[in-house]
C-alpha positions, 0 to 999 in steps of 0.5 A: 301329166301325173297326179298323186292321190291319198288313200281315199278317192272320190269318183263322180261317175257321169250318168251318161256313162252309166245310162247313156241310152239304156244301162250300159251293163257291159261297161259297169261289169268292167268298172266293177273289175277295175275298182275291185283291182284297186280295193287293196290300195284305195278307198272309194266314194262313188257319186252317181249321175242320172244320165238319160234316165233322168231325161226320160222322166223329165220328157215324159212329164213335160208331155203332160204338164208344165214342169218346174225346174224344181220338179225336174231336179227331183226327177233327176235326183231320183234317177241318180238314186236308182243308178246309185242302188244299181252300183251298190248292188254290183258292189254289194260285198264291198259297199256300205249298204246305205246309199248316201242321199243326204250330205250329212248322213254319215260322218265316217267312211267305214267300208271300202266303197261308199255310194252316193246319189243326188240329194236336193234341188239345186244340188247337182251330183258334182256339188255332192261329190265336192261337198263330200270332199270337203266333209272328209278332207279329200283335196280332189274329185275325179269327174269321170264322164264323157268329156276327156278334157275341159275344152275352150269351147263345146267340142261337139259343135266347134271343131277348133275347140282346144283341150285345156290341161290345167286351169284355175276355177276362175278361168273355168267359170268363164267357160260355163253358164253362171246359173244351174239348170237341170240337165246342164252340160258342163264338165263341172256345173256352176254350183259345183264349180262355185263350191270347189273354188270356195273350198280349194278343191281340185277337179280332175276331168277324164273320160270315164269309159277309158279305164286304161287311162283311169288306171294310169291316173290312180297309179300316178302315171301319165294320164290324159285329162284336165285339172281345175284348181 
């Protein structure tokens, strides 16, 4: 399967890739080199997830008090902001010095790389990436997390789960929960999927750590992954 991109690519970089159990600085070093190799050809918006860092804060709070979903969201949002500032730091010479933590904070992409984070409760980083795609008229987002594909079932639980190479948003929504919950595990969460379906924005699901496959995707060569459209 191949895909042709325009000038600007939006990457929603999963928190599980950035901060699985601790900061995976070795991967981030490789990711920095990977993006730097594409800067002459592409402009990037990179939206960061929270990963394990968000759950560390949420779990700590829950040991002390009863935590509302709204407060879990805020803890997760600030985790995404910490991860976003980490990426802005390692791309300091190329990135907009301002991390985008509000959807309407900028109206023009002036730098080779723009880093974005979570914004407000109920808005996942999937939603943020898809909303930015709408705002800047970009027809797709790349979801670069742990899953290599969309599967018919949870492939960690069901060995007979099958990868789906191409599917519609309507079919995808049948595979995931209908409502957003903090920490939900899905290639694209319900709020992001709803917006993408409404606005006609595609999502390309790949394993973010497989940079060789990621390179093939950006180069318009055969790659392994799923397209939701």
